[in-house]
VMD Tcl script that builds the backbone (N, CA, C; Angstrom):
set m [mol new atoms 477]
animate dup $m
set s [atomselect $m all]
$s set {name element resname resid chain x y z} {
  {N N MET 1 A 99.023 61.844 133.634}
  {CA C MET 1 A 100.175 61.818 132.733}
  {C C MET 1 A 101.429 61.623 133.584}
  {N N PRO 2 A 102.285 60.694 133.191}
  {CA C PRO 2 A 103.509 60.460 133.954}
  {C C PRO 2 A 104.399 61.708 133.974}
  {N N LYS 3 A 105.246 61.777 135.005}
  {CA C LYS 3 A 106.146 62.937 135.155}
  {C C LYS 3 A 107.028 63.117 133.925}
  {N N LYS 4 A 107.484 61.996 133.372}
  {CA C LYS 4 A 108.363 62.072 132.202}
  {C C LYS 4 A 107.631 62.722 131.025}
  {N N GLY 5 A 106.359 62.381 130.831}
  {CA C GLY 5 A 105.566 62.950 129.744}
  {C C GLY 5 A 105.357 64.444 129.919}
  {N N ILE 6 A 105.076 64.862 131.133}
  {CA C ILE 6 A 104.882 66.282 131.412}
  {C C ILE 6 A 106.180 67.034 131.181}
  {N N PHE 7 A 107.286 66.460 131.642}
  {CA C PHE 7 A 108.586 67.092 131.447}
  {C C PHE 7 A 108.885 67.262 129.959}
  {N N LEU 8 A 108.666 66.217 129.171}
  {CA C LEU 8 A 108.934 66.291 127.727}
  {C C LEU 8 A 108.038 67.319 127.053}
  {N N LEU 9 A 106.776 67.389 127.477}
  {CA C LEU 9 A 105.859 68.368 126.914}
  {C C LEU 9 A 106.353 69.787 127.183}
  {N N PHE 10 A 106.742 70.070 128.428}
  {CA C PHE 10 A 107.254 71.396 128.755}
  {C C PHE 10 A 108.581 71.685 128.059}
  {N N LEU 11 A 109.428 70.678 127.921}
  {CA C LEU 11 A 110.701 70.862 127.230}
  {C C LEU 11 A 110.468 71.227 125.772}
  {N N MET 12 A 109.552 70.515 125.109}
  {CA C MET 12 A 109.258 70.813 123.703}
  {C C MET 12 A 108.670 72.212 123.558}
  {N N LEU 13 A 107.775 72.580 124.464}
  {CA C LEU 13 A 107.182 73.911 124.431}
  {C C LEU 13 A 108.246 74.980 124.655}
  {N N PHE 14 A 109.141 74.753 125.607}
  {CA C PHE 14 A 110.224 75.688 125.885}
  {C C PHE 14 A 111.131 75.857 124.657}
  {N N ILE 15 A 111.470 74.751 124.030}
  {CA C ILE 15 A 112.334 74.805 122.838}
  {C C ILE 15 A 111.641 75.564 121.715}
  {N N ALA 16 A 110.371 75.257 121.474}
  {CA C ALA 16 A 109.635 75.929 120.396}
  {C C ALA 16 A 109.528 77.431 120.654}
  {N N LEU 17 A 109.156 77.809 121.860}
  {CA C LEU 17 A 109.035 79.230 122.169}
  {C C LEU 17 A 110.393 79.910 122.226}
  {N N GLY 18 A 111.362 79.230 122.807}
  {CA C GLY 18 A 112.707 79.801 122.902}
  {C C GLY 18 A 113.328 80.026 121.540}
  {N N THR 19 A 113.135 79.078 120.635}
  {CA C THR 19 A 113.680 79.208 119.284}
  {C C THR 19 A 113.026 80.373 118.564}
  {N N SER 20 A 111.705 80.493 118.659}
  {CA C SER 20 A 111.032 81.581 117.956}
  {C C SER 20 A 111.425 82.931 118.533}
  {N N MET 21 A 111.614 83.019 119.855}
  {CA C MET 21 A 112.033 84.279 120.458}
  {C C MET 21 A 113.459 84.618 120.051}
  {N N LEU 22 A 114.324 83.625 119.986}
  {CA C LEU 22 A 115.710 83.839 119.589}
  {C C LEU 22 A 115.781 84.350 118.157}
  {N N ILE 23 A 115.022 83.753 117.282}
  {CA C ILE 23 A 115.020 84.169 115.885}
  {C C ILE 23 A 114.474 85.581 115.753}
  {N N ALA 24 A 113.431 85.903 116.476}
  {CA C ALA 24 A 112.859 87.244 116.409}
  {C C ALA 24 A 113.873 88.283 116.859}
  {N N GLU 25 A 114.695 87.953 117.859}
  {CA C GLU 25 A 115.708 88.889 118.322}
  {C C GLU 25 A 116.826 89.053 117.303}
  {N N GLU 26 A 117.206 87.965 116.644}
  {CA C GLU 26 A 118.310 88.024 115.698}
  {C C GLU 26 A 117.940 88.759 114.420}
  {N N ASP 27 A 116.667 88.782 114.060}
  {CA C ASP 27 A 116.244 89.407 112.825}
  {C C ASP 27 A 115.165 90.444 113.124}
  {N N PRO 28 A 115.571 91.652 113.472}
  {CA C PRO 28 A 114.605 92.676 113.871}
  {C C PRO 28 A 113.630 93.061 112.768}
  {N N GLU 29 A 113.954 92.795 111.495}
  {CA C GLU 29 A 113.057 93.139 110.399}
  {C C GLU 29 A 111.980 92.076 110.210}
  {N N GLY 30 A 112.066 90.974 110.921}
  {CA C GLY 30 A 111.052 89.935 110.836}
  {C C GLY 30 A 111.112 89.100 109.574}
  {N N GLU 31 A 112.237 89.113 108.862}
  {CA C GLU 31 A 112.343 88.367 107.620}
  {C C GLU 31 A 112.451 86.863 107.848}
  {N N MET 32 A 113.044 86.467 108.954}
  {CA C MET 32 A 113.258 85.051 109.194}
  {C C MET 32 A 112.039 84.438 109.862}
  {N N CYS 33 A 111.646 83.303 109.365}
  {CA C CYS 33 A 110.487 82.614 109.899}
  {C C CYS 33 A 110.800 81.121 109.900}
  {N N VAL 34 A 110.633 80.485 111.046}
  {CA C VAL 34 A 110.851 79.043 111.121}
  {C C VAL 34 A 109.553 78.370 110.690}
  {N N PRO 35 A 109.557 77.679 109.566}
  {CA C PRO 35 A 108.326 77.031 109.101}
  {C C PRO 35 A 107.882 75.931 110.056}
  {N N MET 36 A 106.673 76.022 110.503}
  {CA C MET 36 A 106.091 75.002 111.359}
  {C C MET 36 A 105.216 74.112 110.492}
  {N N GLY 37 A 104.954 72.915 110.961}
  {CA C GLY 37 A 104.094 72.018 110.203}
  {C C GLY 37 A 104.848 71.327 109.091}
  {N N THR 38 A 104.221 71.239 107.939}
  {CA C THR 38 A 104.759 70.481 106.806}
  {C C THR 38 A 105.229 71.420 105.708}
  {N N ILE 39 A 106.373 71.087 105.119}
  {CA C ILE 39 A 106.932 71.847 104.004}
  {C C ILE 39 A 106.891 70.943 102.777}
  {N N GLU 40 A 106.539 71.500 101.648}
  {CA C GLU 40 A 106.545 70.727 100.408}
  {C C GLU 40 A 107.916 70.858 99.756}
  {N N LEU 41 A 108.601 69.725 99.605}
  {CA C LEU 41 A 109.906 69.703 98.944}
  {C C LEU 41 A 109.705 69.254 97.502}
  {N N LYS 42 A 110.245 70.047 96.591}
  {CA C LYS 42 A 110.121 69.703 95.173}
  {C C LYS 42 A 111.382 70.126 94.451}
  {N N PRO 43 A 111.595 69.601 93.250}
  {CA C PRO 43 A 112.806 69.947 92.513}
  {C C PRO 43 A 112.807 71.417 92.086}
  {N N PRO 44 A 113.975 71.905 91.693}
  {CA C PRO 44 A 114.049 73.290 91.206}
  {C C PRO 44 A 113.128 73.482 89.994}
  {N N ALA 45 A 112.750 74.716 89.731}
  {CA C ALA 45 A 111.842 75.028 88.624}
  {C C ALA 45 A 112.390 74.566 87.271}
  {N N SER 46 A 113.703 74.465 87.153}
  {CA C SER 46 A 114.321 74.062 85.889}
  {C C SER 46 A 114.228 72.553 85.619}
  {N N VAL 47 A 113.694 71.791 86.576}
  {CA C VAL 47 A 113.619 70.334 86.454}
  {C C VAL 47 A 112.165 69.903 86.308}
  {N N GLU 48 A 111.915 69.013 85.336}
  {CA C GLU 48 A 110.577 68.448 85.195}
  {C C GLU 48 A 110.449 67.292 86.192}
  {N N ALA 49 A 109.539 67.426 87.133}
  {CA C ALA 49 A 109.371 66.422 88.190}
  {C C ALA 49 A 108.836 65.115 87.616}
  {N N LYS 50 A 109.461 64.017 88.031}
  {CA C LYS 50 A 109.003 62.695 87.615}
  {C C LYS 50 A 108.135 62.062 88.704}
  {N N ARG 51 A 108.217 62.582 89.907}
  {CA C ARG 51 A 107.435 62.087 91.043}
  {C C ARG 51 A 106.785 63.273 91.738}
  {N N SER 52 A 105.838 62.976 92.613}
  {CA C SER 52 A 105.139 64.034 93.346}
  {C C SER 52 A 106.082 64.690 94.358}
  {N N PRO 53 A 105.766 65.928 94.756}
  {CA C PRO 53 A 106.568 66.580 95.791}
  {C C PRO 53 A 106.493 65.787 97.101}
  {N N VAL 54 A 107.440 66.033 97.983}
  {CA C VAL 54 A 107.492 65.350 99.273}
  {C C VAL 54 A 106.919 66.272 100.338}
  {N N ASP 55 A 105.971 65.761 101.102}
  {CA C ASP 55 A 105.456 66.505 102.255}
  {C C ASP 55 A 106.375 66.197 103.429}
  {N N PHE 56 A 107.243 67.162 103.747}
  {CA C PHE 56 A 108.252 66.996 104.785}
  {C C PHE 56 A 107.749 67.583 106.101}
  {N N PRO 57 A 107.592 66.758 107.147}
  {CA C PRO 57 A 107.109 67.255 108.438}
  {C C PRO 57 A 108.219 68.004 109.188}
  {N N HIS 58 A 108.438 69.248 108.809}
  {CA C HIS 58 A 109.541 70.059 109.324}
  {C C HIS 58 A 109.533 70.152 110.846}
  {N N SER 59 A 108.385 70.496 111.422}
  {CA C SER 59 A 108.344 70.691 112.873}
  {C C SER 59 A 108.532 69.386 113.647}
  {N N ASP 60 A 108.212 68.241 113.067}
  {CA C ASP 60 A 108.450 66.961 113.750}
  {C C ASP 60 A 109.941 66.729 113.989}
  {N N HIS 61 A 110.774 67.273 113.135}
  {CA C HIS 61 A 112.218 67.064 113.243}
  {C C HIS 61 A 112.870 67.943 114.308}
  {N N PHE 62 A 112.180 68.994 114.794}
  {CA C PHE 62 A 112.723 69.850 115.846}
  {C C PHE 62 A 113.003 69.068 117.115}
  {N N VAL 63 A 112.217 68.047 117.352}
  {CA C VAL 63 A 112.349 67.258 118.574}
  {C C VAL 63 A 113.700 66.554 118.624}
  {N N TYR 64 A 114.191 66.119 117.483}
  {CA C TYR 64 A 115.387 65.278 117.431}
  {C C TYR 64 A 116.654 65.985 116.943}
  {N N TYR 65 A 116.505 67.040 116.151}
  {CA C TYR 65 A 117.673 67.592 115.474}
  {C C TYR 65 A 117.806 69.096 115.642}
  {N N ASP 66 A 119.026 69.533 115.629}
  {CA C ASP 66 A 119.366 70.947 115.601}
  {C C ASP 66 A 119.195 71.420 114.152}
  {N N CYS 67 A 118.897 72.682 113.944}
  {CA C CYS 67 A 118.717 73.224 112.586}
  {C C CYS 67 A 119.917 72.940 111.683}
  {N N LYS 68 A 121.119 73.003 112.275}
  {CA C LYS 68 A 122.340 72.845 111.481}
  {C C LYS 68 A 122.569 71.409 111.017}
  {N N THR 69 A 121.771 70.462 111.513}
  {CA C THR 69 A 121.892 69.090 111.021}
  {C C THR 69 A 121.602 69.064 109.527}
  {N N CYS 70 A 120.560 69.756 109.109}
  {CA C CYS 70 A 120.208 69.806 107.687}
  {C C CYS 70 A 120.743 71.069 107.012}
  {N N HIS 71 A 120.633 72.187 107.696}
  {CA C HIS 71 A 121.091 73.472 107.143}
  {C C HIS 71 A 122.541 73.674 107.579}
  {N N HIS 72 A 123.412 72.806 107.071}
  {CA C HIS 72 A 124.788 72.693 107.564}
  {C C HIS 72 A 125.672 73.884 107.269}
  {N N LYS 73 A 125.292 74.757 106.345}
  {CA C LYS 73 A 126.100 75.949 106.064}
  {C C LYS 73 A 125.572 77.192 106.786}
  {N N TRP 74 A 124.485 77.037 107.514}
  {CA C TRP 74 A 123.881 78.170 108.216}
  {C C TRP 74 A 124.731 78.525 109.422}
  {N N GLU 75 A 125.061 79.800 109.582}
  {CA C GLU 75 A 125.917 80.231 110.688}
  {C C GLU 75 A 125.115 80.599 111.935}
  {N N GLY 76 A 123.793 80.593 111.846}
  {CA C GLY 76 A 122.972 80.799 113.029}
  {C C GLY 76 A 122.261 82.129 113.112}
  {N N ALA 77 A 122.542 83.065 112.224}
  {CA C ALA 77 A 121.919 84.380 112.344}
  {C C ALA 77 A 121.189 84.832 111.084}
  {N N SER 78 A 121.658 84.434 109.933}
  {CA C SER 78 A 121.061 84.920 108.686}
  {C C SER 78 A 119.800 84.142 108.336}
  {N N VAL 79 A 119.090 84.654 107.352}
  {CA C VAL 79 A 117.900 83.975 106.856}
  {C C VAL 79 A 118.341 82.701 106.142}
  {N N ILE 80 A 117.677 81.584 106.453}
  {CA C ILE 80 A 117.999 80.320 105.790}
  {C C ILE 80 A 117.338 80.325 104.428}
  {N N LYS 81 A 118.142 80.106 103.398}
  {CA C LYS 81 A 117.620 80.064 102.030}
  {C C LYS 81 A 117.351 78.614 101.657}
  {N N GLY 82 A 116.566 78.424 100.627}
  {CA C GLY 82 A 116.322 77.083 100.130}
  {C C GLY 82 A 117.629 76.450 99.669}
  {N N CYS 83 A 117.773 75.176 99.902}
  {CA C CYS 83 A 119.020 74.483 99.574}
  {C C CYS 83 A 119.376 74.551 98.098}
  {N N THR 84 A 118.368 74.551 97.237}
  {CA C THR 84 A 118.663 74.558 95.799}
  {C C THR 84 A 118.996 75.954 95.288}
  {N N ALA 85 A 118.701 76.983 96.055}
  {CA C ALA 85 A 118.970 78.348 95.613}
  {C C ALA 85 A 120.168 78.966 96.321}
  {N N SER 86 A 120.739 78.277 97.266}
  {CA C SER 86 A 121.754 78.895 98.108}
  {C C SER 86 A 123.190 78.663 97.658}
  {N N GLY 87 A 123.383 77.980 96.547}
  {CA C GLY 87 A 124.737 77.660 96.145}
  {C C GLY 87 A 125.247 76.441 96.888}
  {N N CYS 88 A 124.364 75.737 97.542}
  {CA C CYS 88 A 124.727 74.560 98.319}
  {C C CYS 88 A 124.454 73.288 97.519}
  {N N HIS 89 A 123.199 73.071 97.175}
  {CA C HIS 89 A 122.798 71.902 96.377}
  {C C HIS 89 A 122.103 72.422 95.126}
  {N N ASP 90 A 122.866 73.145 94.318}
  {CA C ASP 90 A 122.306 73.923 93.222}
  {C C ASP 90 A 122.407 73.276 91.843}
  {N N LEU 91 A 122.897 72.064 91.759}
  {CA C LEU 91 A 122.929 71.393 90.459}
  {C C LEU 91 A 121.573 70.741 90.205}
  {N N ASP 92 A 120.994 71.003 89.035}
  {CA C ASP 92 A 119.685 70.429 88.749}
  {C C ASP 92 A 119.771 69.132 87.942}
  {N N ALA 93 A 120.990 68.657 87.712}
  {CA C ALA 93 A 121.203 67.370 87.044}
  {C C ALA 93 A 122.433 66.708 87.660}
  {N N ALA 94 A 122.428 65.400 87.642}
  {CA C ALA 94 A 123.571 64.656 88.192}
  {C C ALA 94 A 124.813 64.923 87.352}
  {N N PRO 95 A 125.958 65.068 87.996}
  {CA C PRO 95 A 127.195 65.272 87.232}
  {C C PRO 95 A 127.455 64.071 86.320}
  {N N LYS 96 A 127.871 64.344 85.112}
  {CA C LYS 96 A 128.162 63.280 84.137}
  {C C LYS 96 A 129.545 62.711 84.411}
  {N N GLN 97 A 129.622 61.408 84.347}
  {CA C GLN 97 A 130.896 60.740 84.593}
  {C C GLN 97 A 131.387 60.103 83.286}
  {N N THR 98 A 132.600 60.442 82.927}
  {CA C THR 98 A 133.195 59.817 81.749}
  {C C THR 98 A 133.964 58.581 82.198}
  {N N PRO 99 A 134.075 57.589 81.339}
  {CA C PRO 99 A 134.796 56.359 81.720}
  {C C PRO 99 A 136.206 56.662 82.218}
  {N N GLY 100 A 136.566 56.045 83.329}
  {CA C GLY 100 A 137.892 56.217 83.913}
  {C C GLY 100 A 138.050 57.447 84.786}
  {N N GLU 101 A 137.040 58.283 84.858}
  {CA C GLU 101 A 137.117 59.505 85.654}
  {C C GLU 101 A 136.255 59.354 86.907}
  {N N LYS 102 A 136.765 59.831 88.029}
  {CA C LYS 102 A 136.000 59.811 89.269}
  {C C LYS 102 A 135.402 61.195 89.494}
  {N N ILE 103 A 134.178 61.199 90.017}
  {CA C ILE 103 A 133.526 62.471 90.345}
  {C C ILE 103 A 133.790 62.764 91.810}
  {N N ASP 104 A 134.238 63.971 92.072}
  {CA C ASP 104 A 134.474 64.414 93.444}
  {C C ASP 104 A 133.158 64.332 94.225}
  {N N GLY 105 A 133.177 63.684 95.388}
  {CA C GLY 105 A 131.980 63.511 96.208}
  {C C GLY 105 A 131.349 64.828 96.609}
  {N N ASN 106 A 132.158 65.845 96.875}
  {CA C ASN 106 A 131.624 67.156 97.244}
  {C C ASN 106 A 130.881 67.794 96.078}
  {N N TYR 107 A 131.374 67.553 94.871}
  {CA C TYR 107 A 130.700 68.084 93.679}
  {C C TYR 107 A 129.411 67.310 93.431}
  {N N ALA 108 A 129.459 65.995 93.583}
  {CA C ALA 108 A 128.287 65.153 93.329}
  {C C ALA 108 A 127.132 65.498 94.264}
  {N N VAL 109 A 127.425 65.823 95.521}
  {CA C VAL 109 A 126.365 66.116 96.491}
  {C C VAL 109 A 125.725 67.489 96.232}
  {N N ARG 110 A 126.304 68.259 95.345}
  {CA C ARG 110 A 125.664 69.520 94.960}
  {C C ARG 110 A 124.413 69.258 94.127}
  {N N TYR 111 A 124.274 68.040 93.585}
  {CA C TYR 111 A 123.058 67.656 92.880}
  {C C TYR 111 A 121.951 67.535 93.924}
  {N N TYR 112 A 120.919 68.349 93.793}
  {CA C TYR 112 A 119.884 68.465 94.834}
  {C C TYR 112 A 119.286 67.114 95.213}
  {N N LYS 113 A 119.056 66.252 94.233}
  {CA C LYS 113 A 118.408 64.960 94.494}
  {C C LYS 113 A 119.309 64.058 95.344}
  {N N LYS 114 A 120.588 64.051 95.044}
  {CA C LYS 114 A 121.529 63.244 95.824}
  {C C LYS 114 A 121.606 63.767 97.261}
  {N N ALA 115 A 121.595 65.070 97.421}
  {CA C ALA 115 A 121.679 65.657 98.758}
  {C C ALA 115 A 120.452 65.318 99.598}
  {N N PHE 116 A 119.262 65.526 99.048}
  {CA C PHE 116 A 118.038 65.237 99.802}
  {C C PHE 116 A 117.920 63.753 100.107}
  {N N HIS 117 A 118.097 62.924 99.089}
  {CA C HIS 117 A 117.969 61.480 99.311}
  {C C HIS 117 A 119.022 60.981 100.291}
  {N N GLY 118 A 120.247 61.438 100.148}
  {CA C GLY 118 A 121.316 61.016 101.057}
  {C C GLY 118 A 121.038 61.425 102.491}
  {N N GLN 119 A 120.650 62.667 102.690}
  {CA C GLN 119 A 120.397 63.167 104.049}
  {C C GLN 119 A 119.213 62.454 104.677}
  {N N CYS 120 A 118.096 62.414 103.978}
  {CA C CYS 120 A 116.852 61.873 104.554}
  {C C CYS 120 A 116.892 60.354 104.697}
  {N N ILE 121 A 117.150 59.663 103.608}
  {CA C ILE 121 A 117.100 58.201 103.628}
  {C C ILE 121 A 118.189 57.633 104.530}
  {N N ASP 122 A 119.400 58.157 104.438}
  {CA C ASP 122 A 120.484 57.659 105.292}
  {C C ASP 122 A 120.156 57.843 106.772}
  {N N CYS 123 A 119.583 58.988 107.124}
  {CA C CYS 123 A 119.225 59.243 108.518}
  {C C CYS 123 A 118.140 58.269 108.974}
  {N N HIS 124 A 117.137 58.072 108.164}
  {CA C HIS 124 A 116.049 57.150 108.517}
  {C C HIS 124 A 116.570 55.717 108.677}
  {N N LYS 125 A 117.501 55.315 107.825}
  {CA C LYS 125 A 118.093 53.977 107.955}
  {C C LYS 125 A 118.901 53.864 109.249}
  {N N GLN 126 A 119.629 54.919 109.602}
  {CA C GLN 126 A 120.412 54.906 110.842}
  {C C GLN 126 A 119.505 54.800 112.069}
  {N N ILE 127 A 118.348 55.446 112.018}
  {CA C ILE 127 A 117.388 55.345 113.130}
  {C C ILE 127 A 116.929 53.902 113.279}
  {N N ARG 128 A 116.643 53.234 112.158}
  {CA C ARG 128 A 116.222 51.827 112.212}
  {C C ARG 128 A 117.311 50.950 112.817}
  {N N ILE 129 A 118.553 51.184 112.413}
  {CA C ILE 129 A 119.679 50.391 112.940}
  {C C ILE 129 A 119.810 50.623 114.450}
  {N N LYS 130 A 119.728 51.878 114.891}
  {CA C LYS 130 A 119.827 52.177 116.329}
  {C C LYS 130 A 118.684 51.529 117.106}
  {N N ASN 131 A 117.488 51.528 116.525}
  {CA C ASN 131 A 116.346 50.879 117.187}
  {C C ASN 131 A 116.595 49.385 117.374}
  {N N ILE 132 A 117.132 48.734 116.362}
  {CA C ILE 132 A 117.427 47.301 116.446}
  {C C ILE 132 A 118.473 47.051 117.523}
  {N N GLU 133 A 119.513 47.895 117.556}
  {CA C GLU 133 A 120.554 47.760 118.576}
  {C C GLU 133 A 119.973 47.943 119.976}
  {N N LYS 134 A 119.084 48.922 120.138}
  {CA C LYS 134 A 118.447 49.148 121.444}
  {C C LYS 134 A 117.625 47.936 121.860}
  {N N GLU 135 A 116.846 47.393 120.927}
  {CA C GLU 135 A 115.993 46.243 121.242}
  {C C GLU 135 A 116.825 45.015 121.591}
  {N N CYS 136 A 117.932 44.820 120.883}
  {CA C CYS 136 A 118.783 43.656 121.129}
  {C C CYS 136 A 119.521 43.746 122.463}
  {N N SER 137 A 119.856 44.947 122.895}
  {CA C SER 137 A 120.633 45.103 124.116}
  {C C SER 137 A 119.772 45.424 125.340}
  {N N ALA 138 A 118.456 45.503 125.164}
  {CA C ALA 138 A 117.588 45.960 126.238}
  {C C ALA 138 A 117.407 44.949 127.364}
  {N N GLY 139 A 117.488 43.675 127.076}
  {CA C GLY 139 A 117.247 42.686 128.126}
  {C C GLY 139 A 115.792 42.687 128.540}
  {N N LEU 140 A 115.527 42.911 129.823}
  {CA C LEU 140 A 114.161 42.891 130.339}
  {C C LEU 140 A 113.466 44.244 130.263}
  {N N THR 141 A 114.213 45.303 130.035}
  {CA C THR 141 A 113.605 46.630 129.960}
  {C C THR 141 A 113.148 46.918 128.531}
  {N N LYS 142 A 112.158 47.762 128.419}
  {CA C LYS 142 A 111.657 48.146 127.101}
  {C C LYS 142 A 112.318 49.470 126.710}
  {N N PRO 143 A 113.157 49.462 125.672}
  {CA C PRO 143 A 113.870 50.693 125.293}
  {C C PRO 143 A 112.934 51.689 124.605}
  {N N GLU 144 A 113.318 52.965 124.683}
  {CA C GLU 144 A 112.578 53.994 123.948}
  {C C GLU 144 A 113.006 53.922 122.494}
  {N N ILE 145 A 112.031 53.741 121.627}
  {CA C ILE 145 A 112.286 53.589 120.198}
  {C C ILE 145 A 111.862 54.870 119.485}
  {N N THR 146 A 112.710 55.352 118.603}
  {CA C THR 146 A 112.397 56.507 117.777}
  {C C THR 146 A 111.709 56.011 116.511}
  {N N VAL 147 A 110.623 56.637 116.146}
  {CA C VAL 147 A 109.923 56.235 114.925}
  {C C VAL 147 A 110.755 56.672 113.729}
  {N N PRO 148 A 111.195 55.719 112.904}
  {CA C PRO 148 A 112.003 56.089 111.740}
  {C C PRO 148 A 111.123 56.616 110.613}
  {N N GLY 149 A 111.690 57.440 109.791}
  {CA C GLY 149 A 110.967 57.951 108.633}
  {C C GLY 149 A 111.022 56.962 107.490}
  {N N PRO 150 A 110.364 57.281 106.400}
  {CA C PRO 150 A 110.312 56.368 105.260}
  {C C PRO 150 A 111.649 56.271 104.518}
  {N N THR 151 A 111.813 55.139 103.837}
  {CA C THR 151 A 113.027 54.939 103.030}
  {C C THR 151 A 112.701 54.472 101.614}
  {N N SER 152 A 111.447 54.336 101.284}
  {CA C SER 152 A 111.089 53.886 99.938}
  {C C SER 152 A 110.490 55.032 99.127}
  {N N CYS 153 A 110.567 54.918 97.821}
  {CA C CYS 153 A 110.078 55.976 96.929}
  {C C CYS 153 A 108.613 56.306 97.200}
  {N N ILE 154 A 107.764 55.300 97.218}
  {CA C ILE 154 A 106.313 55.500 97.313}
  {C C ILE 154 A 105.894 56.110 98.644}
  {N N LYS 155 A 106.669 55.885 99.704}
  {CA C LYS 155 A 106.313 56.460 101.008}
  {C C LYS 155 A 106.510 57.976 101.019}
  {N N CYS 156 A 107.504 58.461 100.309}
  {CA C CYS 156 A 107.744 59.915 100.245}
  {C C CYS 156 A 107.005 60.572 99.085}
  {N N HIS 157 A 106.921 59.849 97.969}
  {CA C HIS 157 A 106.272 60.364 96.752}
  {C C HIS 157 A 105.028 59.521 96.474}
  {N N PRO 158 A 103.944 59.695 97.236}
  {CA C PRO 158 A 102.802 58.788 97.121}
  {C C PRO 158 A 101.946 58.937 95.868}
  {N N LYS 159 A 102.038 60.038 95.165}
  {CA C LYS 159 A 101.141 60.274 94.022}
  {C C LYS 159 A 101.810 59.956 92.713}
}
mol reanalyze $m
mol bondsrecalc $m
mol representation Tube
mol addrep $m
């Protein structure tokens, strides 16, 4: 295994263990748990789902992002609540717009579907754009490409 691969493996292991130890210290009652593996994302109970839940590979995102990238209101010590229950993205229907009236963007993003789709799809599209830029500017070297996530309905909601 190349030195770079071994280094990355140890770095990922250090981050995973360090994060779990940090969380255990911050919450002596053991209430906080960083979900590893895949999390099922689905609409609030008050919404009738039109598509299947999304299997979100939570632990895959640790490699690239800080927790606060998605949990943007988290201050770093408290238990992270679900986005739809935390008063963050708690609207279960899109805000209604009357003709001639503009909807405040901050209010609109409280709609859970807009928040999830905006965060996930926009990020995945940005990864694709960065990959293209890397490939175009690489010259003779082969750039490191990040695997982008899905951007189509069927890729996230396969059933």
